[in-house]
N, C-alpha and C positions, 0 to 999 in steps of 0.2 A: 820179557814181559811185553805182551801186545799193547798197542795204543788203546784198544777197546777195554782192556782190562785196567790199565792205568787210569782211564777216565772213570771207570766204575769205582776204583779204589778212592780216587779223588771225590767223587760224589758221595760215597759213604762217609769219608772224613768230614766233608762239609756238613752233611746231614747230621752227623754225631755232634758237631760243634754247635749247630743251631739248637739241637735238643738239650745239650748240656747248658747252654746259655739260658734257654727258656726254663729249665728246671732250676737253675740258680736264682733267676728273677722271681719264680714262684716261691721258692724257699725263703728268699729275702722278704717277700711280701708277708708271708706267714709269720716270720720272726717280727716284722714291724708291727703286725697286728697284736701280737702277744705283748710286745714291750709298751705299746699304746695302752693296751688293756690293763697291764700291771700299773702303769703311771696314773690311769684313771682310778683305779682301786685304791691307790695310795692317797690320791686327793680326796676320795670319798671318806676314808679314814680320818683324815685331818678335819674335814667337816663335821664328822661324828664327834671327834675330840672336842671341838668347840661346842658342840650341842651338850656334850656331857658336862663340860665345865660350866655352862649356863645353868644347867639343871643341878649343879653341885653334887655330881655323882662321880666321885673320884675313882671308884672301883672300875666303873665302865670306861672312864677316861684312860686308866691304866692299861685295860684290856685292848682298847683301840690302839694305843701307843705300842703294845706288844705285837698286835696283828700287823701293824704298819712296819715294824722291824723285820718281820717274817717275809713280808711282800717285797720290801726294799732288798733284802738278801737274795730273793729270787731274781729281782731285776738286775742285781749286780752280776749275776752269773751270765747275762747276755753278751758280755765282752770283757777281755782280759786287758784291754788298753788302760793306760795309767789314769788319764783325765776322767774316764768313766768310773773306774774303781774308786777313785778318790771323791768323786761327786756323790755317788751313791753311798760310799762310806760316811760321808758328812750327813746324809739324811738318816741314816741308821743311828748315828751318834746323837743327832738332834732328838730322834724318836726316844732314845734311852733316857735323855734329859727330861722329856715329857713324863714318861713313865716314873721317873725318879721324883719329879715334882708332884705327881699325883699322890705318891705316898705320903708327902708332907701335909696334904690338905690345904696348902697355901695357894689361894686363887691367883694372886698377883704373880707369884712364881710360876704357876702353870700357864697363865696367859703369856708371859714372856717366852717361856720354852715353845709353846705352840707357834709364836710368831717367828721365833728362830727356825723352827722346823718348816714353816712355810717358806721362809727365804731359801733354806737349803734346798727344798724340793724344786722351787722355781729355777734355781741355778742348775740343778741336776737335770731339769727338762730341756735346758738349752743345749746339752751334750748329746752327741750322736754316737753310738757304739761303732767302733772300727775295727776291733780285734776279734779274735776267735772266742767263741762262747766257752764257758767253764762248766765243769760238772755241776750238777744240781746239789743243793744242800743234802746232807744225809743225816736226818735226825737220829739221835742216839736215845735209846730208852723209849719213853712213852710217846705216841704220836698224837696225844691229846693236843698239844700247841697247834698242830697242823689242822686237826678237826675243828678247833675253835675258828680258825681262820676261814676254813671252808664254810662253816655255818654262817659266819658274818657275810661272806661273799654271796652265798645263796640268798641270804636275807635281803641284801641290796638288790640283787636280780629280781626278786619277787616284787619288791617295792616298785622298781623300774617298770615292770610289766604292768602293774596296776595303774601307773601313771601314763602308760602308753609309751615309754621311752624303750622302745625295742633294741635300739642300737647299744644302749647302756646295759641292757640284760645280756646282749651277746658278748660285750666285753667282760662281763662277769663269768660267761661260760668260758671264755679263753683263759681266764685266771683259774678257774676250777680245773681245766685240764692240766695246767702246770702243777697245781697242788696234787692232783691225782698221780702225776709222775713222781712227785716227792714221796708220797706214801708208798709207792712201789719200791723206792730206793731206801726206805726206812729199815733199821735194824731192830726195831722195837717188837714187842709182843713175843708170844711163844713160838716155838719152831714150827709147830704144826700149822698155825695161822699164817705165818710168814710164807709158807709154801704156796699158799692161795693168792697172796697179794698181787703177784704179777698179773694173774689171770683176772682177778676182780678190779684191780686199778686200771688194767688195760681197757676192761669194758666201760669203767667209769670215764676214762679219758676220751674214748671213742664217742660215748654219748655227749660229753661236754663239747667235743669239737663239732659233732653234728648240729648241735644247737648254735654254737658260735658261727659256723660257716653256712648256715641255712640262708638261702635267698629270700625267705619269707620276711615280709615287712609288717605283718599284723601279729599283734600280741597274743592272740589266741593260738595260732600255730606254734609261736616260740614258747608259749607257756607249756604246751603239750611236750614239746622237746625237752624243756627244763624239768618237767616231771619224770621223764625218763632218766635224766641225770640224778634226780633225788631217789629214785628207785634203786639205781645202782649204788648209790651211797648207803642206802639202808641195807642192802645185801651185805656190803662190806662190813657194816656195823655188826651184823649177826654173826661174823666169824671172830670177832675179838674176844 
Protein backbone atom coordinates (compact mmCIF):
# COMPACT_ATOMS: atom_id res chain seq x y z
CA UNK A 1 0.00 0.00 0.00
CA UNK A 2 1.52 3.31 -1.04
CA UNK A 3 2.09 6.15 1.42
CA UNK A 4 -0.27 8.38 -0.59
CA UNK A 5 -3.04 5.80 -0.43
CA UNK A 6 -2.52 5.35 3.32
CA UNK A 7 -2.83 9.10 3.84
CA UNK A 8 -5.98 9.15 1.69
CA UNK A 9 -7.47 6.28 3.69
CA UNK A 10 -6.56 8.00 6.95
CA UNK A 11 -8.18 11.22 5.75
CA UNK A 12 -11.37 9.40 4.81
CA UNK A 13 -11.54 7.71 8.22
CA UNK A 14 -11.04 11.02 10.03
CA UNK A 15 -13.63 12.74 7.83
CA UNK A 16 -16.14 9.98 8.46
CA UNK A 17 -15.50 10.20 12.20
CA UNK A 18 -16.13 13.95 12.18
CA UNK A 19 -19.30 13.45 10.12
CA UNK A 20 -20.56 10.71 12.46
CA UNK A 21 -19.84 12.83 15.54
CA UNK A 22 -21.65 15.78 14.00
CA UNK A 23 -24.62 13.60 13.10
CA UNK A 24 -24.76 12.22 16.66
CA UNK A 25 -24.72 15.75 18.12
CA UNK A 26 -27.53 16.79 15.77
CA UNK A 27 -29.57 13.70 16.66
CA UNK A 28 -29.08 14.31 20.39
CA UNK A 29 -30.16 17.93 19.98
CA UNK A 30 -33.33 16.78 18.20
CA UNK A 31 -34.05 14.26 20.97
CA UNK A 32 -33.48 16.93 23.63
CA UNK A 33 -35.94 19.24 21.87
CA UNK A 34 -38.63 16.54 21.80
CA UNK A 35 -38.05 15.66 25.46
CA UNK A 36 -38.27 19.33 26.47
CA UNK A 37 -41.47 19.68 24.42
CA UNK A 38 -43.08 16.65 26.05
CA UNK A 39 -42.13 17.92 29.51
CA UNK A 40 -43.61 21.32 28.66
CA UNK A 41 -46.85 19.72 27.44
CA UNK A 42 -47.10 17.66 30.61
CA UNK A 43 -46.72 20.85 32.67
CA UNK A 44 -49.46 22.50 30.59
CA UNK A 45 -51.81 19.63 31.36
CA UNK A 46 -51.10 19.96 35.08
CA UNK A 47 -51.99 23.66 34.81
CA UNK A 48 -55.18 22.71 32.95
CA UNK A 49 -55.98 20.20 35.68
CA UNK A 50 -55.82 22.95 38.31
CA UNK A 51 -58.00 25.20 36.14
CA UNK A 52 -60.60 22.45 35.73
CA UNK A 53 -60.61 21.79 39.47
CA UNK A 54 -61.14 25.50 40.19
CA UNK A 55 -64.03 25.44 37.72
CA UNK A 56 -65.44 22.29 39.38
CA UNK A 57 -65.23 20.56 35.99
CA UNK A 58 -64.34 17.00 36.99
CA UNK A 59 -64.93 15.55 33.53
CA UNK A 60 -62.34 17.86 31.96
CA UNK A 61 -60.02 17.24 34.90
CA UNK A 62 -60.17 13.51 34.23
CA UNK A 63 -59.49 14.12 30.52
CA UNK A 64 -56.42 16.27 31.26
CA UNK A 65 -55.13 13.55 33.58
CA UNK A 66 -55.68 10.99 30.82
CA UNK A 67 -53.85 13.13 28.28
CA UNK A 68 -51.01 13.56 30.74
CA UNK A 69 -50.67 9.79 31.15
CA UNK A 70 -50.35 9.36 27.41
CA UNK A 71 -47.75 12.14 27.11
CA UNK A 72 -45.75 10.74 30.02
CA UNK A 73 -45.85 7.29 28.45
CA UNK A 74 -44.35 8.83 25.30
CA UNK A 75 -41.70 10.56 27.38
CA UNK A 76 -40.84 7.30 29.11
CA UNK A 77 -39.85 5.71 25.79
CA UNK A 78 -36.96 8.17 25.41
CA UNK A 79 -34.66 6.06 27.57
CA UNK A 80 -34.47 2.53 28.92
CA UNK A 81 -32.34 3.37 31.99
CA UNK A 82 -33.90 2.48 35.33
CA UNK A 83 -33.90 5.91 37.07
CA UNK A 84 -35.63 7.48 34.05
CA UNK A 85 -38.18 4.68 33.79
CA UNK A 86 -38.97 4.82 37.49
CA UNK A 87 -39.29 8.62 37.59
CA UNK A 88 -41.64 8.80 34.60
CA UNK A 89 -43.52 5.76 35.88
CA UNK A 90 -44.20 7.69 39.09
CA UNK A 91 -45.61 10.58 37.02
CA UNK A 92 -47.95 8.19 35.22
CA UNK A 93 -49.06 6.63 38.51
CA UNK A 94 -49.71 10.08 40.00
CA UNK A 95 -51.72 11.11 36.94
CA UNK A 96 -53.85 7.99 37.33
CA UNK A 97 -54.54 9.04 40.92
CA UNK A 98 -55.73 12.43 39.67
CA UNK A 99 -58.02 10.74 37.18
CA UNK A 100 -59.36 8.44 39.88
CA UNK A 101 -59.93 11.36 42.27
CA UNK A 102 -61.77 13.26 39.55
CA UNK A 103 -64.20 10.35 39.35
CA UNK A 104 -65.12 10.82 43.02
CA UNK A 105 -65.93 14.52 42.66
CA UNK A 106 -64.04 15.17 45.90
CA UNK A 107 -62.26 18.52 45.54
CA UNK A 108 -59.88 17.96 48.47
CA UNK A 109 -58.85 14.55 47.14
CA UNK A 110 -58.33 16.00 43.65
CA UNK A 111 -56.21 18.85 45.02
CA UNK A 112 -54.01 16.46 46.99
CA UNK A 113 -53.59 14.22 43.94
CA UNK A 114 -52.59 17.16 41.74
CA UNK A 115 -50.03 18.28 44.32
CA UNK A 116 -48.55 14.76 44.38
CA UNK A 117 -48.46 14.83 40.58
CA UNK A 118 -46.59 18.15 40.60
CA UNK A 119 -43.98 16.71 42.96
CA UNK A 120 -43.53 13.58 40.84
CA UNK A 121 -43.19 15.71 37.70
CA UNK A 122 -40.61 18.01 39.32
CA UNK A 123 -38.55 14.99 40.40
CA UNK A 124 -38.76 13.46 36.92
CA UNK A 125 -37.63 16.75 35.37
CA UNK A 126 -34.38 16.47 37.33
CA UNK A 127 -33.53 13.17 35.61
CA UNK A 128 -31.61 12.96 32.36
CA UNK A 129 -32.12 10.02 29.96
CA UNK A 130 -28.90 8.07 29.49
CA UNK A 131 -29.98 4.82 27.89
CA UNK A 132 -31.26 3.73 24.50
CA UNK A 133 -34.77 4.76 23.45
CA UNK A 134 -37.61 2.26 23.57
CA UNK A 135 -40.26 1.52 20.93
CA UNK A 136 -43.16 3.94 20.76
CA UNK A 137 -46.45 2.92 22.39
CA UNK A 138 -48.65 0.84 20.09
CA UNK A 139 -52.31 1.69 20.75
CA UNK A 140 -54.59 -1.30 20.45
CA UNK A 141 -58.11 -0.81 19.14
CA UNK A 142 -59.43 2.74 18.82
CA UNK A 143 -56.98 5.59 18.25
CA UNK A 144 -59.47 8.03 19.76
CA UNK A 145 -57.34 8.57 22.91
CA UNK A 146 -54.43 9.65 20.68
CA UNK A 147 -56.70 11.99 18.74
CA UNK A 148 -57.95 13.58 21.97
CA UNK A 149 -54.36 14.31 23.02
CA UNK A 150 -53.61 15.70 19.55
CA UNK A 151 -56.61 18.03 19.72
CA UNK A 152 -55.55 19.26 23.17
CA UNK A 153 -51.95 19.91 22.06
CA UNK A 154 -53.11 21.72 18.92
CA UNK A 155 -55.42 23.83 21.06
CA UNK A 156 -52.57 24.81 23.36
CA UNK A 157 -50.41 25.72 20.35
CA UNK A 158 -53.16 27.96 18.95
CA UNK A 159 -53.53 29.76 22.27
CA UNK A 160 -49.75 30.18 22.47
CA UNK A 161 -49.67 31.83 19.04
CA UNK A 162 -52.51 34.18 19.96
CA UNK A 163 -50.43 35.23 22.96
CA UNK A 164 -47.32 35.63 20.81
CA UNK A 165 -45.58 32.69 22.53
CA UNK A 166 -44.00 31.31 19.36
CA UNK A 167 -41.54 28.96 21.09
CA UNK A 168 -44.34 27.36 23.11
CA UNK A 169 -46.26 26.72 19.88
CA UNK A 170 -43.17 25.10 18.37
CA UNK A 171 -42.93 22.80 21.38
CA UNK A 172 -46.50 21.79 20.66
CA UNK A 173 -45.48 21.00 17.08
CA UNK A 174 -42.72 18.72 18.34
CA UNK A 175 -45.23 16.86 20.51
CA UNK A 176 -47.61 16.54 17.56
CA UNK A 177 -44.81 14.99 15.49
CA UNK A 178 -44.39 12.32 18.15
CA UNK A 179 -48.13 11.68 18.32
CA UNK A 180 -48.21 11.33 14.53
CA UNK A 181 -45.63 8.57 14.78
CA UNK A 182 -47.82 6.83 17.36
CA UNK A 183 -50.79 6.93 14.97
CA UNK A 184 -48.65 5.31 12.29
CA UNK A 185 -47.78 2.60 14.82
CA UNK A 186 -51.43 1.93 15.69
CA UNK A 187 -53.19 -1.35 15.02
CA UNK A 188 -56.68 0.13 15.26
CA UNK A 189 -59.18 0.88 12.50
CA UNK A 190 -60.05 -1.23 9.48
CA UNK A 191 -57.42 -2.83 7.27
CA UNK A 192 -58.08 -0.54 4.30
CA UNK A 193 -57.55 2.63 6.34
CA UNK A 194 -54.46 1.24 8.06
CA UNK A 195 -52.81 0.83 4.66
CA UNK A 196 -52.82 4.63 4.23
CA UNK A 197 -51.82 5.54 7.77
CA UNK A 198 -48.03 5.34 7.19
CA UNK A 199 -48.39 7.71 4.21
CA UNK A 200 -50.80 10.11 5.91
CA UNK A 201 -49.12 10.12 9.30
CA UNK A 202 -45.77 10.58 7.57
CA UNK A 203 -47.08 13.74 5.92
CA UNK A 204 -48.47 14.89 9.28
CA UNK A 205 -45.14 14.28 11.06
CA UNK A 206 -43.27 16.11 8.30
CA UNK A 207 -45.58 19.15 8.58
CA UNK A 208 -45.31 19.17 12.39
CA UNK A 209 -41.51 19.04 12.27
CA UNK A 210 -41.43 21.83 9.69
CA UNK A 211 -43.32 24.02 12.17
CA UNK A 212 -41.23 22.90 15.15
CA UNK A 213 -37.89 23.48 13.43
CA UNK A 214 -38.81 26.66 11.58
CA UNK A 215 -36.35 29.51 12.17
CA UNK A 216 -39.30 31.95 12.04
CA UNK A 217 -39.85 33.95 15.21
CA UNK A 218 -43.10 35.68 14.23
CA UNK A 219 -46.48 34.25 15.13
CA UNK A 220 -47.96 34.82 11.65
CA UNK A 221 -45.43 32.57 9.90
CA UNK A 222 -45.64 29.81 12.49
CA UNK A 223 -49.44 30.03 12.44
CA UNK A 224 -49.35 29.29 8.70
CA UNK A 225 -47.14 26.27 9.34
CA UNK A 226 -49.49 25.05 12.06
CA UNK A 227 -52.42 25.38 9.65
CA UNK A 228 -50.60 22.97 7.38
CA UNK A 229 -50.38 20.55 10.32
CA UNK A 230 -54.14 20.88 10.91
CA UNK A 231 -54.84 20.25 7.22
CA UNK A 232 -52.83 17.02 7.35
CA UNK A 233 -54.78 16.06 10.45
CA UNK A 234 -58.11 16.61 8.70
CA UNK A 235 -56.97 14.53 5.71
CA UNK A 236 -56.22 11.66 8.06
CA UNK A 237 -59.64 12.02 9.74
CA UNK A 238 -61.32 11.64 6.35
CA UNK A 239 -59.94 8.10 5.99
CA UNK A 240 -61.26 6.83 9.32
